[in-house]
C-alpha positions as CSV (number, residue, x, y, z in Angstrom):
1,M,-48.5,-70.2,54.8
2,L,-48.2,-68.5,51.4
3,S,-48.2,-64.8,51.1
4,H,-48.2,-62.4,48.2
5,S,-45.6,-59.6,48.2
6,P,-46.5,-56.7,46.1
7,T,-43.0,-55.4,46.3
8,G,-41.5,-58.6,44.8
9,S,-44.0,-58.5,42.0
10,L,-43.1,-54.8,41.2
11,R,-39.4,-55.6,41.4
12,A,-39.8,-58.5,39.0
13,R,-41.5,-56.3,36.4
14,A,-39.1,-53.3,36.9
15,I,-35.9,-55.2,36.2
16,P,-36.6,-56.0,32.5
17,V,-37.8,-52.4,32.0
18,L,-34.7,-50.9,33.6
19,A,-32.4,-53.2,31.6
20,T,-34.1,-52.1,28.4
21,I,-33.7,-48.4,29.3
22,V,-30.0,-48.9,30.2
23,S,-29.2,-50.7,27.0
24,L,-31.0,-48.0,24.9
25,A,-29.2,-45.3,26.7
26,C,-25.8,-46.9,26.0
27,F,-26.8,-47.4,22.4
28,A,-27.7,-43.7,22.0
29,C,-24.4,-42.5,23.7
30,S,-22.1,-44.7,21.6
31,G,-23.7,-44.3,18.2
32,S,-24.8,-47.1,16.1
33,S,-22.6,-49.8,14.6
34,G,-24.8,-49.6,11.5
35,A,-25.5,-52.4,9.1
36,Y,-22.1,-52.6,7.3
37,S,-20.9,-55.9,5.9
38,G,-18.6,-57.0,3.2
39,R,-15.6,-55.3,1.6
40,Y,-15.1,-51.6,0.7
41,E,-12.0,-50.7,-1.3
42,A,-10.2,-47.4,-2.2
43,D,-7.5,-46.9,-4.8
44,M,-4.5,-45.1,-3.3
45,G,-2.9,-44.5,-6.7
46,G,-0.5,-47.3,-6.0
47,G,-1.8,-50.0,-3.7
48,T,-5.2,-50.4,-2.1
49,A,-6.9,-49.7,1.2
50,A,-9.7,-52.0,2.2
51,L,-12.3,-52.1,4.9
52,D,-13.6,-55.6,5.7
53,F,-16.7,-55.5,7.9
54,S,-17.5,-58.6,9.9
55,G,-20.4,-58.7,12.3
56,S,-21.6,-56.2,14.8
57,N,-19.1,-53.3,15.0
58,K,-15.9,-55.0,13.8
59,V,-13.9,-54.0,10.8
60,T,-10.4,-55.0,9.5
61,V,-8.4,-52.2,7.9
62,T,-5.9,-53.4,5.3
63,L,-3.3,-51.4,3.3
64,T,-1.7,-53.4,0.5
65,S,1.4,-52.4,-1.5
66,P,1.1,-51.9,-5.3
67,D,2.7,-55.3,-6.0
68,G,0.4,-57.0,-3.4
69,K,3.3,-58.5,-1.5
70,D,3.2,-56.3,1.6
71,K,0.1,-55.8,3.8
72,L,-0.6,-53.9,7.0
73,Q,-3.7,-55.0,8.9
74,H,-5.5,-53.6,11.9
75,H,-8.5,-55.2,13.6
76,C,-10.8,-52.4,14.6
77,V,-14.2,-51.4,15.9
78,Y,-16.5,-48.7,14.5
79,T,-19.5,-46.6,15.3
80,V,-21.7,-44.6,13.0
81,A,-23.5,-41.3,14.1
82,D,-24.6,-38.2,12.3
83,G,-23.5,-39.4,8.9
84,K,-20.0,-40.2,10.1
85,M,-18.1,-43.4,10.7
86,H,-15.4,-43.5,13.4
87,I,-13.0,-46.4,13.4
88,T,-10.6,-47.1,16.3
89,T,-8.1,-49.7,17.3
90,D,-5.9,-50.3,20.3
91,E,-3.2,-52.1,18.2
92,P,0.3,-50.6,18.0
93,M,0.8,-48.3,15.0
94,G,-3.0,-48.0,14.6
95,A,-4.7,-44.6,14.3
96,P,-8.3,-43.5,14.5
97,M,-10.1,-43.0,11.2
98,D,-13.1,-40.8,10.4
99,L,-15.2,-41.3,7.3
100,M,-18.2,-39.5,5.9
101,V,-21.0,-41.8,4.9
102,T,-22.3,-40.9,1.4
103,S,-24.5,-42.6,-1.2
104,A,-21.3,-43.2,-3.2
105,G,-19.5,-45.0,-0.4
106,L,-17.3,-44.0,2.6
107,D,-15.3,-40.8,2.0
108,A,-12.0,-40.4,3.8
109,G,-11.5,-36.8,2.8
110,G,-10.9,-37.4,-0.9
111,M,-10.2,-41.1,-0.9
112,L,-13.5,-43.0,-1.5
113,Y,-14.1,-46.5,-0.2
114,K,-16.6,-48.3,-2.6
115,K,-18.5,-51.5,-1.8
116,K,-17.1,-54.5,-3.7
């Protein structure tokens, strides 16, 4: 004999709704990854610093010597909230980085990363 269970029907409808609420709550807490892509560069007055954005919230930070022979790279993740970008890495010798998002580019406290 077939029977209809109102509890099962409610549960089936509630799961997608709860999943959406949880994902939105996590998104709101962590900040947005933004829509950054491509390369941003800053002149360090001898060498360059570059941010290469690649999908979702991933960015590679590269420091290059003036002669271009030496490079230091860190694979990082970033979030954007309240006009600020926060970049972090768990790699050795990596440090967090905070940038202000401006119409001119990404400002690292006097060093401006411009879209290339």
